[in-house]
N, C-alpha and C positions, 0 to 999 in steps of 0.2 A: 608231445602232443599226439593225440589219438584221433582216428577217424572211425566212426561206426555207422553202418547202414542198417536200417530196419524196415520191415514191411508190416503195415497194419491195414485194417479195413477203414478206419476212421481216425483222423488226427484232429484233436481239439487244441487250439492255441489259446492260452489264457486260462488261468486257474482260479479266477474269481468265482462267485457263486454261480453265475451262468455257465461258465466252462466246466466247473466241477460237476454240476448236476447234469449237464449234457453228456459228459464222459460216463458218469455212473449209469444214466438211463440207457445209453447205447450198449454198454457192456452187459448190463442186466438182461438185455434183449438179444444177446448173442453175438454182438460185433466184437472184433478184436480192436482195442482202442488204445491210442497214445494220448496222454494229457501233458502238454508242454507248458510249463509255468516259469516265468523269469524271476520268481522270488523263492525263498526257502520254505514259505508257508503258503497255504491255500486260503481261499475266502476273499481275496481282493480287498475291497474297502472295508469289509467286516473283520479282517484279520488283525492280529496283535500289532501289525506294523502301521495300521491306519486307524482302526477302532471306531468305525461308524456302525451303529446298530442297524439292523435290517428293518426297513420300512416297506410298506405295501399298501394295498387297497384299504380305503376307509370304509366305515359302515358296519352294521351289525352282521356278523357271520361271514364276512367277506375275506377273512384271513386265508392266505395261500396254504395249500397242503402239498400232497405228493412227497417227493424226496426232500424238499425243504423242510416240511413239518417233521419228517423222520429224523433229520439231522438236528433240528431244534429240540425235539423230545429227548434225543440222546444227550444233548447239552443240559437240558433241565434235570435229567437224571444224574449226570456225572459231575456237574459243575455248579456246586451249591453256592459259592461265594458271590458272584461267579468270577472266574479268573480267565484272562485272555489266553494264557498258555494252554489251559484245558480246552478252550474253544478251538485253538489251533490243532490240538490233538484230535478233536472230534472230526474236523474237516479232513485232516490228514488221514486219520484211521478209516474214514469212509472210502477214500480213494485207494489207500495202500493195501487194504484187505479185500478189495473187490476183484473177483475172478475176471480175467479178460481185460483188465485195465493196467497199463504200464505208465508209471509216473516218471516224468523228466523234469525234476526241479532244478532251480538255478540255471535254466536254459533259456537263452534269449534268441528268438528267431531273427536271423540276419539275411536270409535269402530264400528265394522260391525258384524252382525249376518248372517251367510250363511244358506241357505236351506239345508236340508239333501239330500244326494245322488247327483248324477250327471246324465246328459243326455247321450245318446249313443255316443256322441263325447267327453265325459269326461268333459264337461263344467258344472260348478256349477253356482248357482244364489245367488245374494244378497237378503236377506229377509228384512233386516232393517239396518239403521245406527243409532248410538246414538251420540248426540251432547250436550256439556255442554254450557249453556247460562250463562255467568258470571254475567250479570246485574241483573238477576232474581234468581240466584242460583237454576236453574232448569235444570234437565237432560231430554232432549227430545229424545224419540225413535220414529223414523219415518219409518213406513212400506210403501212399494210401490211395484208396479209391475215392474217398470223400474227406473234406476238411471243414472245420468250423472255426470261424474267427470270433472268439469270445474275449479278446484281449483288451477291450475297452477302447484303446487307441486305434483299433482297426489296422493292425500292422500288416496284415496280408493284402490289404487293398492296394497300396502303392507298389508293393512287391509283385503283385499278380496282374496289375492293370485293371482290377475291378473298379467300377465306377463308385465314387464316393463324394460326399459333400462335407464342407466345413463351414460353420458359421450360421447366420440367420438368413432365411429366405425373405425376399421382399413380400409385402402383404398381398400384392396382386398375384403372385406366382401360384399360390394354392388358395387364395381368397380367405386367408386366416386373419381374423380381426385383431389378434394380439401380436401379430408379426410387425416389425418396423416397416415404415413406408419404403425404405430402400434397403436392399439386402447388403450384408457385410460379412466379414470374416470373424466377427466377435462371437465369443462363446461364454458360457458360464465358467467361473473360475475354479480354483482348487483350494483345499484347506489342509493345514497341518493341525490336527486336533491335539488337545491335551486332556489329561485326567487328573483329578485331585482326590485326596484321601483325608478323612478326618482322624485326628489323633486325640489322645487324652490330655496332652500338654501343648503349650504354645509352639508354633512352628514358624520361626522367622524366615524371611526370604530376601536374598541379596541378588538383584538382577545383574546379568552380565553387562559389561560396559557397552557392548555393541547393540543391546536391545533398544527398541524405540521407547521413548519416555512419554507416558500418558499420565497426567496428573489431575484431570478434571473430567466429569461426565461428558462435557462438550468435546473433549479430545476423541472420545469414542462415539460421538454422534448419537448418544442415547442408546447404544446397544445394550442388550440385557446381559448383565454379568453375574446374575444369581446362579451360584454353583448348582443349586437344586432344580433350576428351571431351564438350563440350556446346556448343550454340549459344545458351544462355541463354533458352530458351523459357519457363523458370520465372519470368522477370521479367514477371509477368502480374497484371493487376488488372481489375476491372470487372464481374465476374459478379454482384455484389450491387447493381449500379447499372443504369441503362438503357444497354444496350450500343450504342445508336444516339445518343440525344440527349445523353448524358453523355460522348461521345467526346473532346471537346476537354479537358475537365477531367481525364479519365483519362489522356490523353496527357501532360499536365503532370506527373502523378504518376509515370508510367512513366519520364519523362526524369530525374526526381530519383532514382529507383531505379537506372536504368542507369548514370548517371555515378557514383553512390555505389558500385555494385558494382565498377566498373572502378577506382575509387579504392581500394577494399578490396584488390583483386587486386594492385595496384601498390605500395601503401604500408602495408598492415596484415596481409595474409594470412601465416600462418606459413611458407608456402613461397614467399614473394614473390621470393626471389632467382632462382628459375628463370624468372621473367617479366621480368627486368631489361631485356632487349632487345626487349620487346614493346611496341607502341604501339597506342592506339585508332585504327583506320584509318577507321572509318565508324560513325556513330550514326544509327539510323533515327528520323525524326520523324513518321512516319505509322504509326499502330498497325496491326498485323496482327490481324484479327478471327477468332475461332473460331465465334461463334454470335450470331445475332440472330433475325430472323423466319424461319419455315419455312412453306411453303405446305401446304395441305390438298388432296391430290389424290384420284383415285379409289381409290388405295391409299396407306395410311400405313405406311411401312416401320417395323418394330419390332425390339426386341431378340430377340424370339422368331423372327421371320423370319430374322434373321441367324444365330442359333444353329441353325436348321433348314436352313442352307445356301442359302436363298432360291431354291429350285428352281421359280421361277414359269414359267408358260406364256409370259408376255410379258417374259421376261428379255432385257434389251438392254445391260446393263453388269454389272460385278462389282466387289466390294470385297474386302478382306482385311486391312485394318488392324484392330488391336484396338479394342474399345470403350473409347476413351481419354478418360475422363470427368474433366476437370479440375475441381478444387474451385472454386466461385464466388469465394471469397476470394483465390484465386491465391497471390501472393507472401505475403500476410498469413495464409494458412492455416498452422497450427502444424506440419503434417506435410508430406510430399512433395506436390508440386503436382498429382498425378493418380493415378487408379487405372486400370491397364491390364486391363480385363475381357476374358477370352479371346473370340476370335471365329474361326470357321473361315476358312481362306483356300484357295480363293475362296468367296464367297457371291454369289448373284445379286441384281441390282437390277432391278425391273420398270418397264416403260414407264408403268404406271399411277401411279407415284410421281413422274413427270416432267412433269405438267401439272396445271393448276388444275381442280378439280372444278366450279367455278361460273362461271368465265370461259372460254368455250368455245374461244377461239383463243389461249390463253396457255400456253406451255410454261414449265417451270422446270428449271434444272440448277445443280449446285453445292451449297453448304452450305444453300441455302434450299429445296432440294427437299422433297418430302412425306415426312417421317420424324419419329419421336418424337425427343426429346432424346437418349435412350439410343442409338438407332440412328445418329443423326447424329454422335455422338461417334466413330463409325468411318468413316462415309461422307464426312466433311468434308475428308479429305486430298486433295491436289490431283491425284494420279494417278487417283484414283477419280472425282473431279469432272470430270476431262478425258474419261473414258469416257462419263459422263453427257452431256457436251457433244456428243461425236460422235454419240451416239444421238439426241439432240434435233435436231441440225442435219440429220442424215440423214432423220429422220422428217419434219421440216419441208419438206424438198425433195420428198418423196413427197406430202405434203399439198398443197403448192403445185401440183404437177403435176396432181393429181386433184381439186382443190378440196375437200379433206377437212379436218375438224377433227382435233386430236390424238387425241381419243377414237375417231374413226372410223379413223384409222391403226391404232390398237391393235386394233380390231375386225375390219377387213377387209384390212389391208396388213401385218400383223405378220410373216408369213413372209418377205415381200419385204424388210422392214426388217432382219430378223435376217440374211438372206443377204447383203444389201448391206454391212452392218457387217462380217461375216466376210470378205467379198471385199476390203474395205478394211483388212484385217489387224487388226480388233478381235475378239479371241478371245471367244467366248461359251461358258462352261463347259457341258459336257454336250451340246453341239451340234456338228454337222459342217457344213462348207461344201459346197455343191453344186459339184462339179467340172464344168467345161464338157463337153458331150457329145463334142466332137471329141477331147478328151483321154481321156475314158473309153473310147472305141471304138478308139483307136489302140493300136499295140504300143509299149510303153515299154521301152527296153533300155539297158544300160550294161555295159561290159566287166567291172566289178567292183561288188559290193555289191547290196543289194536296193533297187530304186528304186520299188517299188509304193507305198511310204509317201508319195511325192511327189504322189500324187493321191488320198489318202485323206480329204482335207477337214479335216485337223487340222494346223494350220500351226505347231506348237510341240511341244516335249516336254511330256507330261502325266504326272506321276508318274515311273514308270520306263519308260514307253513313249516311245521317242525320236521317232517320227513323222518321221524324217529319213533322208537318205542322206549318208554320209561317204565321201570318197575323195581321191585325189591330184589336185593341180593338173594340168590338161591332159586330164582324163578326160572324154570326151564322154557326154552323156545325150541319147538320141535318141527322138523320136516318129516312128513310121512309119505311114503311112495306107494304107488299102486301095485308094484311088484318089486322084487329084489333088483337093486341097481348097484353099479360099481361107482364109487366116489373116489376122486383124485385129490380134491382140495376143498377146504372150507375157508371162506373169506369173510372177515368181520371189519366193520368200521366203528370204532369206539369213539367216545366223546372226549376230545382233548381241549374242549372249551375254546372254540374259535372266537369267542368274544373277550378273551383274556386281554388285559392291558399290557402285560409284560413284553418287552422286547427280548431279543436273544441275549443281549448283554446290557450291563449298566454303563453309564458314562461318568459316574462319580461313586465314591465309596464312603458312606457315612457310618459312624460308630453305631452299633446296635441294629444295623439293617437286617431285615428278615432274609433268610437264605432263599435261594432259588429252589423251587420244588417242582416235581411233576404235578400237572394239573390234577386237583383232587377228583375231578369228574371221570378221569380215565379208569377203566377196569384194570385192576392189578392181577387178580387171579380168576381163572375160569377153567372149566373142563368141558370136553366134548365126549358124548357117550353115543354108542351104537346099540340098537336093539337087536338082540339075538333071536334066532328062530323060535326059542322057547319063551320069548317075551321078556327075558332079563335084559337089563341095561348094563353095559360094561364100559368103563372109561377107555377111550382110544387116544386121548391127548389131555394132558394136564399142564397148566401154566400157573406159576405162583408169583412171577415178578415181571409182568408185562408193563411197559411204559410207552407203547406205541399206539397210534391211532389206527393205522391200517395193519391188520394182522392176517397173514395167510398161513394156513396149517396144511401140510401135505397129509393125505389120508391113505389111499390105496387099500380100500376095503369094500366088501359087499354087504349090503344091509337093506332092510325095508323101512328103517327110520333112523334119524340122527337128531341129537339135540345139543344145544349150547346152554350151559349153566354158568352164569356169572357168579363168582363166589366172593370177591372182595373188590373194593375200589381203593383209590389213593386218598380217600377221606370223605367222599360224598355219601349221603345216606341212600340215594337212589342210583340205579344204573340207567344210563342212557346209551342206546345203541342205534346207529344210523343205517347199518346194513348187516345182513347175515344171509349169505347164499352159499350154495354148494355146487360143485361141478364134477 
């Protein structure tokens, strides 16, 4: 057995999408980061161990961007089938190759050491966490200035004394119309998903003797069993139990249900002939959770906040999924498994709901953030939690740099945080990015089309406002300066088709399915040219295989003019560009 002690600026506990992106954001902005994950893979519910596709805000153009879009574009480029092992390699590679980020995989947090004393507001601080790494028989003690709980189950809350809630609030507590009249400890349940694959020949199935037996549609209470229309999220139990301490028992029940459902599809369903050539390709043995602990922050996000569009002063992320409130009984509820209560898309999420109100150096992101049960039924989906993660990681880097607490970042560095997020391509509804002064003062020109929208600070289409330039391949877009200037960077936002229907992964594999591809709207090849004193244009940067939406090019040159020339796309006839600025 070994003991190792480490010192970091920022320690993130939980390597799901929220924790992964929080760690990446903080490291990219200069913090020394530890990412502690209790599984061998990253991505949480999206990983190969659980296999839930990433969901987010509904509506035209509301798809989440930032680091999440970067990771998904890497997946579209590399993972054509797509295969979950490749997806795991994408999330792992993002963390493992990031400077300033140290991964602690297969590490389960078991303890917290608190600093002595409390501040004037009675808040205490976490000094370190301890985690057992089973693969190396090593106990890691990780000291840090700041911590973030992105574990889903909120493991740091009971260990640190941070305030938290479990279950459903009573309707009167926050005046939420969809809350029950009486509060309780019931939650949404968990699911063990499966995936199927179509073959060219018949694929018989023999159920294990211990599986539940379903032989009629009534046995499944009318649940949708069409392989092409559901990922079987409704195979869900646990809301009437303890969603943490009863997990192993609930997993056993979920497996009995899952193998029984597949047995029904193959051997008893009235339309079973159409599934003759389908086989059970993978069965999850790790439940994907929807709900357990939730922190109490300076702000508790509620149903009413969501319905009012969440126009907070400290807005740092957004949601847009419906309030998708699953019945606690799940599979055993006599009706459909959930109620999709309407929610606007987008609605804002405040920084005040992303840190603990009584542990002063503890952020939280993901489904354990500060929200009521009703609000969390919308914010829990992974694209939304990814945005929370990027907000928390960016805030942590600012806090590390200036020796601030999360609450102090909200109070005195909020504008910087919001601007940094938008510069990193995290859209904040009802906000505009500050365009660099060099770009604002220069003359921006193009032989065709209106290019002023490229520096309006809104890097996507919002409603019917395109906020973009469209034109032919080979058309130059030029910045001309009043005198010689020194440029450090060019920043472009290309079109990755935020209206695309594709999820990050498939939930079934049919013969002859089209491969995953990079969105055809993305610019693949481009060059940047600088004007010389004699009037000649020379290339200073050339790219032939771009597959990202946000592209930053380091320059370090002096010039009186610079231009961007898109040369190829991934298939579109026209180029669409949302932003081009220089600094």
